[in-house]
C-alpha positions as CSV (number, residue, x, y, z in Angstrom):
1,X,9.4,13.9,-31.4
2,X,13.0,13.1,-31.4
3,X,17.1,14.3,-32.5
4,X,20.4,14.1,-31.7
5,X,23.2,14.0,-29.4
6,X,25.5,16.5,-30.5
7,X,28.1,15.9,-27.7
8,X,28.6,15.1,-24.5
9,X,30.6,16.9,-21.7
10,X,32.5,16.0,-18.3
11,X,33.9,18.1,-15.8
12,X,35.4,16.3,-12.4
13,X,34.6,20.2,-11.0
14,X,32.1,21.8,-10.2
15,X,31.5,25.6,-11.8
16,X,33.8,25.1,-14.6
17,X,33.6,24.5,-18.6
18,X,33.2,20.7,-19.2
19,X,35.1,18.8,-21.7
20,X,33.3,16.7,-24.5
21,X,34.0,13.3,-24.7
22,X,35.2,11.7,-27.6
23,X,33.6,8.1,-26.5
24,X,30.6,7.1,-24.6
25,X,29.8,8.4,-21.3
26,X,28.7,5.7,-18.8
27,X,25.1,7.0,-16.7
28,X,24.4,5.8,-13.9
29,X,20.3,5.3,-12.2
30,X,19.5,7.7,-9.5
31,X,23.1,9.6,-9.7
32,X,24.0,10.8,-13.1
33,X,27.3,10.8,-15.7
34,X,30.4,8.4,-13.8
35,X,32.9,11.0,-13.5
36,X,30.8,14.0,-13.5
37,X,31.1,16.5,-10.2
38,X,27.9,17.3,-11.0
39,X,26.5,13.6,-10.3
40,X,24.8,12.8,-7.2
41,X,21.2,12.3,-5.0
42,X,19.6,15.1,-6.5
43,X,17.3,16.2,-9.1
44,X,20.5,18.5,-11.6
45,X,22.0,15.4,-12.5
46,X,22.9,15.9,-15.8
47,X,22.4,19.3,-17.7
48,X,21.2,19.7,-21.5
49,X,21.4,21.8,-24.0
50,X,19.9,22.8,-27.6
51,X,22.6,22.6,-30.6
52,X,20.5,25.1,-32.4
53,X,20.7,27.4,-28.9
54,X,24.3,27.3,-28.9
55,X,24.5,27.8,-32.8
56,X,21.9,31.3,-32.8
57,X,24.1,32.6,-29.5
58,X,28.0,32.0,-31.9
59,X,26.0,34.2,-34.1
60,X,26.1,37.1,-31.6
61,X,29.8,36.2,-31.8
62,X,30.3,34.8,-28.4
63,X,32.5,31.5,-29.8
64,X,31.3,29.2,-27.3
65,X,31.3,25.1,-28.2
66,X,30.1,21.9,-26.2
67,X,30.7,22.6,-22.6
68,X,31.4,25.8,-22.7
69,X,27.8,26.4,-20.4
70,X,28.9,23.3,-17.9
71,X,26.3,21.3,-19.7
72,X,26.7,17.5,-20.2
73,X,24.6,16.8,-23.5
74,X,24.1,19.2,-26.5
75,X,21.1,18.2,-28.6
76,X,19.9,18.3,-32.0
77,X,17.0,18.5,-33.6
78,X,14.4,19.3,-29.9
79,X,13.7,22.6,-28.1
80,X,14.1,21.4,-25.1
81,X,12.8,24.7,-23.4
82,X,9.2,23.8,-24.2
83,X,9.6,20.4,-22.7
84,X,7.3,20.6,-19.1
85,X,9.0,18.9,-15.9
86,X,7.9,15.3,-15.6
87,X,8.8,14.7,-19.7
88,X,10.8,11.4,-20.0
89,X,13.8,11.3,-22.5
90,X,15.4,8.4,-23.6
91,X,19.1,8.9,-25.2
92,X,20.4,5.5,-26.5
93,X,19.8,2.8,-23.8
94,X,19.4,5.3,-21.1
95,X,15.9,7.0,-19.3
96,X,16.2,10.6,-18.3
97,X,12.9,12.9,-16.3
98,X,13.5,16.4,-16.7
99,X,13.1,17.8,-13.3
100,X,14.0,21.7,-14.2
101,X,13.9,23.9,-16.7
102,X,16.4,27.0,-16.8
103,X,17.8,28.1,-13.4
104,X,19.2,30.9,-11.5
105,X,22.4,32.5,-12.4
106,X,23.6,33.7,-8.6
107,X,27.5,34.8,-10.0
108,X,27.6,35.6,-13.9
109,X,29.8,33.2,-15.7
110,X,32.8,34.1,-17.6
111,X,30.8,33.6,-20.9
112,X,28.4,36.2,-19.4
113,X,31.3,38.5,-18.2
114,X,32.7,38.4,-21.8
115,X,29.3,39.1,-24.3
116,X,27.0,40.0,-21.3
117,X,24.7,36.9,-21.8
118,X,24.3,33.2,-21.2
119,X,22.0,30.5,-22.8
120,X,21.8,28.2,-20.0
121,X,19.7,30.2,-17.5
122,X,17.0,30.1,-19.8
123,X,17.3,27.5,-22.3
124,X,19.0,24.5,-20.0
125,X,17.6,22.1,-18.7
126,X,18.0,19.3,-16.2
127,X,17.0,15.4,-15.7
128,X,17.2,12.5,-13.3
129,X,18.5,9.3,-14.4
130,X,15.6,6.9,-14.4
131,X,17.4,4.4,-16.2
132,X,21.1,3.3,-16.4
133,X,22.9,2.9,-19.9
134,X,25.4,4.6,-22.4
135,X,25.3,8.0,-24.5
136,X,27.5,9.2,-27.5
137,X,27.6,11.9,-29.9
138,X,25.3,10.4,-32.9
139,X,23.2,8.5,-30.5
140,X,19.0,9.1,-30.9
141,X,17.4,11.5,-28.5
142,X,13.5,10.7,-28.0
143,X,10.5,12.5,-26.0
144,X,8.5,9.6,-24.9
C-alpha cells in the first residue's frame, strides 16, 4: 500500500501555518525536520495529512492549501487516519513510525474560526523519525 508526497512544509515558529518547501527537506533521526519548530525529542516530530482530505475540505469552501493546517507532509493515495499507532512508513529513503492519530485542539485555529471546522484534529497523524534522509514533493510513501 503506497502513495505519493504532494507537499513538504516547515515553519520556524510553532502555532502558525507552515510554508511549502520547493526542494528537498532533511529529516533527522530522533528529531524531525531540520529547520521545523516541531522538531525535538518527543513523539510528534512530524505531522502528516492526506491530500484527499484537504481537497474534500476545500469542497466546503475552505480555500486551504499545503501547510495551512500546520502539517509537515501532505500525501496522496493513503488514508492516514486508518493507520494504527506503530505503523511504519517509508518516505523516499527515510523511515517514520506513527505515534499518534489526531490531536486535541485546545484553541481553535484560524481555519476553524473562519469556516467552523478543522480537519487536522481528526485526520492528521504524527510520527517519529526512525531513519534519517531527505524527502521532496513527488517522492513515494509506502506502508511497511
